[in-house]
C-alpha positions as CSV (number, residue, x, y, z in Angstrom):
1,M,1.8,-23.3,-12.0
2,P,-0.9,-25.2,-13.8
3,H,-2.9,-27.7,-11.8
4,R,-1.3,-31.1,-12.4
5,V,-3.5,-33.9,-13.5
6,V,-1.8,-37.4,-13.5
7,V,-3.6,-40.1,-15.4
8,L,-2.9,-43.7,-14.2
9,A,-2.6,-46.0,-17.2
10,L,-3.2,-49.6,-16.2
11,D,-2.8,-52.8,-18.4
12,G,-6.1,-53.4,-20.2
13,A,-6.8,-49.7,-20.5
14,L,-9.6,-48.6,-22.9
15,P,-8.0,-46.1,-25.2
16,F,-11.1,-43.9,-25.4
17,E,-11.3,-43.4,-21.6
18,L,-7.6,-43.1,-21.3
19,G,-7.5,-40.2,-23.7
20,I,-10.4,-38.2,-22.2
21,P,-8.3,-36.3,-19.5
22,Q,-5.8,-35.2,-22.0
23,R,-8.4,-34.1,-24.5
24,I,-10.4,-32.1,-21.9
25,F,-7.8,-30.9,-19.4
26,G,-5.0,-30.6,-21.9
27,R,-7.0,-28.2,-24.1
28,S,-8.0,-26.0,-21.1
29,L,-6.8,-22.4,-21.6
30,G,-7.4,-19.3,-19.5
31,T,-8.6,-16.2,-21.2
32,E,-5.9,-13.8,-22.5
33,S,-6.5,-10.6,-24.4
34,G,-4.6,-10.3,-27.7
35,G,-3.2,-13.8,-27.7
36,P,-3.5,-17.5,-26.7
37,G,-4.4,-18.1,-23.0
38,R,-2.2,-19.8,-20.5
39,R,-2.5,-23.6,-19.8
40,L,-4.8,-24.2,-16.8
41,Y,-3.7,-27.9,-16.4
42,D,-0.5,-29.9,-16.9
43,V,-1.6,-33.4,-17.9
44,V,0.9,-36.3,-17.3
45,T,0.2,-40.0,-17.9
46,C,2.0,-42.6,-15.8
47,S,2.1,-46.4,-15.2
48,I,2.5,-48.4,-12.1
49,R,5.9,-49.6,-13.5
50,P,8.9,-47.8,-14.9
51,P,8.3,-46.1,-18.3
52,G,7.3,-48.4,-21.1
53,P,4.5,-50.0,-23.0
54,V,1.0,-50.4,-21.4
55,R,-1.4,-53.0,-22.9
56,T,-4.8,-51.8,-24.0
57,D,-8.0,-53.7,-24.8
58,A,-7.3,-52.8,-28.5
59,D,-4.8,-54.2,-30.9
60,F,-2.1,-51.7,-29.8
61,A,-0.2,-50.7,-26.7
62,V,0.6,-47.2,-25.6
63,L,4.1,-46.0,-24.7
64,V,3.9,-44.4,-21.2
65,E,6.9,-42.1,-20.4
66,H,6.3,-41.7,-16.7
67,G,6.5,-44.2,-13.9
68,P,4.5,-44.3,-10.6
69,E,6.6,-41.5,-9.1
70,A,4.5,-39.0,-11.1
71,L,1.7,-39.8,-8.7
72,A,3.5,-37.9,-6.0
73,T,3.3,-34.7,-8.1
74,A,-0.4,-34.8,-8.7
75,D,-3.0,-32.2,-7.7
76,T,-5.6,-34.5,-9.3
77,V,-5.3,-38.3,-10.1
78,V,-7.5,-39.8,-12.7
79,V,-8.0,-43.6,-13.0
80,P,-9.6,-44.6,-16.2
81,A,-11.3,-47.9,-16.9
82,S,-9.3,-51.1,-17.4
83,Y,-10.4,-54.6,-18.4
84,E,-7.4,-56.3,-16.6
85,L,-8.0,-55.3,-13.0
86,G,-7.5,-58.9,-11.8
87,P,-7.9,-59.1,-8.0
88,V,-9.2,-55.5,-7.8
89,F,-12.2,-56.5,-9.8
90,E,-12.6,-60.1,-8.5
91,E,-11.9,-59.6,-4.8
92,G,-11.7,-55.8,-4.2
93,R,-8.0,-56.1,-3.4
94,L,-5.1,-54.1,-4.7
95,T,-2.1,-55.8,-6.1
96,E,1.2,-55.0,-4.3
97,E,2.4,-53.0,-7.3
98,L,-0.8,-51.0,-7.5
99,A,-0.9,-50.4,-3.7
100,A,2.7,-49.2,-3.8
101,A,1.9,-46.8,-6.6
102,L,-1.1,-45.3,-4.9
103,A,0.8,-44.9,-1.6
104,L,2.7,-42.2,-3.4
105,V,-0.3,-40.0,-3.8
106,R,-0.2,-37.1,-1.4
107,P,-2.9,-36.5,1.2
108,G,-5.5,-34.1,-0.1
109,T,-5.0,-35.0,-3.7
110,R,-8.3,-34.9,-5.7
111,M,-9.2,-38.5,-6.8
112,V,-11.2,-39.2,-10.0
113,S,-12.3,-42.4,-11.7
114,I,-13.8,-43.0,-15.1
115,C,-16.0,-46.0,-15.6
116,T,-14.6,-49.1,-13.9
117,G,-11.7,-47.1,-12.6
118,S,-13.9,-46.7,-9.6
119,Y,-12.9,-50.3,-8.6
120,V,-9.4,-49.0,-7.9
121,L,-10.5,-46.1,-5.8
122,A,-12.8,-48.4,-3.9
123,A,-10.2,-51.1,-3.3
124,A,-7.8,-48.3,-2.1
125,G,-10.4,-47.2,0.5
126,Y,-11.1,-43.8,-1.1
127,L,-14.9,-44.6,-1.4
128,D,-15.5,-46.0,2.0
129,G,-18.8,-44.7,3.3
130,R,-19.2,-42.4,0.3
131,P,-21.5,-42.1,-2.7
132,A,-20.1,-43.4,-6.0
133,T,-21.0,-44.6,-9.4
134,T,-19.6,-46.8,-12.2
135,H,-20.7,-48.2,-15.5
136,W,-24.3,-49.3,-15.1
137,S,-23.5,-53.0,-16.2
138,S,-21.0,-53.3,-13.4
139,A,-23.0,-51.6,-10.6
140,D,-24.4,-54.7,-9.1
141,H,-21.1,-56.4,-9.0
142,F,-19.4,-53.3,-7.7
143,Q,-21.9,-53.1,-4.8
144,R,-21.3,-56.8,-3.9
145,I,-17.6,-56.4,-3.9
146,F,-17.6,-53.1,-2.0
147,P,-20.6,-53.1,0.3
148,Q,-19.2,-50.1,2.2
149,V,-19.7,-47.9,-0.8
150,R,-23.1,-46.2,-1.5
151,V,-23.5,-47.0,-5.1
152,D,-25.8,-45.1,-7.4
153,P,-26.1,-46.9,-10.7
154,D,-28.3,-44.4,-12.4
155,V,-26.3,-41.2,-12.6
156,L,-23.6,-39.9,-15.0
157,F,-21.2,-38.9,-12.3
158,I,-21.0,-38.1,-8.6
159,D,-19.0,-35.2,-7.2
160,D,-18.3,-35.8,-3.5
161,G,-15.8,-33.0,-3.1
162,D,-12.3,-34.4,-3.3
163,V,-13.4,-37.8,-4.7
164,L,-15.4,-38.0,-8.0
165,T,-16.6,-41.0,-9.9
166,S,-18.2,-41.3,-13.4
167,A,-20.3,-43.8,-15.2
168,G,-19.0,-45.4,-18.4
169,V,-17.3,-44.1,-21.5
170,A,-18.8,-40.7,-22.5
171,A,-19.7,-39.9,-18.9
172,G,-16.0,-39.4,-18.3
173,I,-16.2,-36.4,-20.7
174,D,-19.1,-35.0,-18.6
175,L,-17.1,-35.4,-15.4
176,C,-14.0,-33.9,-16.7
177,L,-16.0,-30.9,-18.1
178,H,-17.7,-30.6,-14.7
179,L,-14.2,-30.4,-13.1
180,V,-13.1,-27.6,-15.4
181,R,-16.4,-25.8,-14.8
182,R,-15.9,-26.2,-11.0
183,D,-12.3,-25.0,-11.2
184,H,-12.6,-22.2,-13.8
185,G,-16.2,-21.5,-14.5
186,A,-18.7,-22.2,-17.2
187,A,-17.1,-20.0,-20.0
188,V,-13.9,-22.0,-20.0
189,A,-15.8,-25.4,-19.8
190,N,-18.1,-24.3,-22.6
191,E,-15.3,-23.3,-24.9
192,I,-13.6,-26.8,-24.4
193,A,-17.0,-28.5,-25.1
194,R,-17.3,-26.5,-28.3
195,R,-13.8,-27.5,-29.4
196,T,-14.5,-31.1,-28.5
197,V,-17.9,-31.0,-30.2
198,V,-19.8,-32.3,-27.2
199,P,-22.8,-30.8,-25.2
200,P,-21.3,-28.2,-22.8
201,H,-23.2,-29.6,-19.7
202,R,-24.9,-32.7,-18.7
203,D,-25.8,-32.7,-15.1
204,G,-24.2,-35.4,-13.0
205,G,-27.6,-36.5,-11.7
206,Q,-28.8,-37.2,-15.2
207,A,-29.7,-40.8,-15.9
208,Q,-27.2,-43.2,-17.6
209,Y,-30.0,-44.1,-20.2
210,I,-29.7,-47.7,-19.0
211,H,-32.9,-49.1,-20.5
212,R,-34.0,-46.2,-22.7
213,P,-34.0,-47.1,-26.4
214,I,-33.3,-44.4,-28.9
215,P,-36.7,-43.0,-30.1
216,E,-37.6,-44.3,-33.5
217,P,-37.0,-41.7,-36.2
218,Q,-40.6,-41.5,-37.2
219,F,-41.6,-40.5,-33.7
220,A,-41.8,-36.8,-32.9
221,T,-39.0,-35.4,-30.6
222,T,-38.8,-32.6,-28.1
223,T,-36.0,-30.7,-29.9
224,A,-38.2,-27.8,-31.1
225,A,-39.7,-27.3,-27.6
226,R,-36.3,-27.2,-26.1
227,A,-35.1,-24.6,-28.7
228,W,-38.2,-22.6,-28.1
229,A,-37.7,-22.6,-24.3
230,L,-34.0,-21.7,-24.6
231,A,-34.9,-18.6,-26.7
232,R,-37.2,-17.3,-23.9
233,L,-35.7,-18.3,-20.6
234,D,-36.2,-14.9,-19.2
235,R,-40.0,-15.4,-19.4
236,P,-42.3,-17.7,-17.5
237,I,-42.5,-21.1,-19.3
238,L,-45.3,-23.6,-18.6
239,L,-45.2,-27.3,-19.3
240,R,-48.2,-27.0,-21.5
241,D,-46.5,-24.3,-23.5
242,M,-43.6,-26.6,-24.2
243,A,-46.0,-29.5,-25.1
244,E,-47.9,-27.2,-27.5
245,Q,-44.7,-26.6,-29.5
246,E,-44.6,-30.3,-30.4
247,A,-48.4,-30.7,-30.7
248,M,-48.5,-33.2,-27.9
249,S,-50.5,-33.6,-24.7
250,V,-48.7,-32.7,-21.5
251,R,-48.5,-36.4,-20.5
252,T,-47.0,-37.6,-23.8
253,F,-44.6,-34.7,-24.0
254,T,-43.3,-35.4,-20.4
255,R,-42.8,-39.0,-21.1
256,R,-41.0,-38.3,-24.5
257,F,-38.9,-35.6,-22.9
258,R,-37.7,-38.0,-20.2
259,E,-36.9,-40.6,-22.8
260,E,-34.7,-38.2,-24.8
261,V,-33.2,-36.1,-22.1
262,G,-33.2,-38.3,-19.0
263,I,-34.8,-35.7,-16.7
264,S,-38.1,-34.0,-16.4
265,P,-38.8,-30.7,-18.3
266,G,-38.9,-28.8,-15.1
267,Q,-35.4,-30.1,-14.0
268,W,-34.1,-29.3,-17.5
269,L,-35.5,-25.8,-17.4
270,T,-33.9,-25.1,-14.0
271,Q,-30.5,-26.4,-15.3
272,Q,-30.6,-24.2,-18.3
273,R,-31.5,-21.2,-16.1
274,V,-28.6,-21.8,-13.7
275,E,-26.3,-22.1,-16.8
276,R,-27.6,-18.8,-18.1
277,A,-27.1,-17.2,-14.7
278,R,-23.6,-18.5,-14.5
279,H,-22.7,-17.1,-17.9
280,L,-24.1,-13.7,-17.0
281,L,-22.4,-13.7,-13.6
282,E,-19.0,-14.5,-15.3
283,S,-19.2,-12.3,-18.4
284,T,-21.3,-9.3,-17.5
285,D,-21.6,-6.5,-14.8
286,L,-25.4,-6.9,-14.6
287,S,-26.8,-6.5,-11.1
288,I,-27.8,-9.7,-9.3
289,D,-31.5,-8.6,-9.7
290,Q,-31.0,-8.3,-13.5
291,V,-29.2,-11.6,-13.8
292,A,-32.2,-13.2,-11.9
293,R,-34.7,-11.7,-14.3
294,D,-32.6,-12.5,-17.5
295,A,-32.1,-16.1,-16.4
296,G,-35.8,-16.5,-15.6
297,F,-35.7,-16.8,-11.8
298,G,-37.5,-13.6,-11.4
299,T,-36.0,-12.5,-8.1
300,A,-32.6,-12.3,-6.6
301,T,-33.9,-14.5,-3.8
302,S,-34.9,-17.3,-6.1
303,L,-31.6,-17.0,-8.0
304,R,-29.7,-17.3,-4.7
305,Q,-31.7,-20.4,-3.7
306,H,-31.2,-22.2,-7.0
307,L,-27.5,-21.3,-7.3
308,Q,-26.9,-22.4,-3.8
309,A,-28.7,-25.7,-4.4
310,A,-26.8,-26.3,-7.7
311,L,-23.3,-25.1,-6.8
312,G,-23.2,-24.6,-3.1
313,V,-22.4,-20.8,-3.3
314,P,-24.5,-17.7,-3.6
315,P,-24.3,-15.5,-6.8
316,T,-22.0,-12.9,-5.2
317,V,-19.5,-15.5,-4.2
318,Y,-19.7,-17.2,-7.6
319,R,-19.1,-13.9,-9.5
320,R,-16.2,-13.0,-7.3
321,T,-14.6,-16.4,-7.6
322,F,-14.7,-16.7,-11.3
323,R,-14.0,-13.0,-12.0
324,S,-10.9,-13.4,-9.9
325,S,-9.9,-16.5,-11.8
326,A,-10.4,-14.7,-15.1
327,D,-8.4,-11.7,-14.0
328,A,-5.6,-13.9,-12.8
329,S,-5.2,-15.4,-16.3
330,H,-4.7,-12.1,-18.0
């Protein structure tokens, strides 16, 4: 059976955020030779009331066909943002109706919030003592209302195992793609990203770009340096080599890179090499030593250390897990 994702639509929902889970999870297909793949997720949208219209922050309502009982069938619950949270936002307290709905969620269900949906998870106690994020403009208020939560206002999303939270708006796409990547590997997530016309991977620790203005068009960018680096990940790449591609000093290049990408060049290179290694582990039979060389880590030991740090598993386990997943979908 496909993994069931139940999206909780609350009054005041933001249509963009409300639609993200269906767009990402609803388009997730396992690989099948000679035909369309099987659905990996079953996405259902529900309300805390019986089926009917749910107000949005736009000039239209959405007709939700499932009531709160759908929450009892969820493997993952997603709570998108709402502008009408009432006592949840003002006092950190669930309404009786919302509390009754969430009480239907089975123990062990994966809980996910997008943007200020984190207020609902926090008010329900899911975030007590845990790291979490929310939209940067609400972070200070969120921390005041929920002092028991370890708020990180700077990141795109936080994966704390069975509870995940994202920053605002487009960060919800990043988090949902991250979940697909975690569940089914990079190849499936990358294909969904291509169909959605978004970057395939932005690391959760990447900054929310809170106070970073968009570089003026007349300023040089670091795009060419990144393209140059991606074409030679299997070789040593020095910071000064990347800076030379843009005819910048190392100091100027590093500053501009952070402004545009949100992380340092070194962090970005490591991310790209991890992604290359994941792709090779999933899609080829290359030895671990060869994967390490082709991804630019040099040795199997270095690859193992970086993959363990990024994903929590060594290369052999990662390959076995996602090869098994791919085989099961045939």
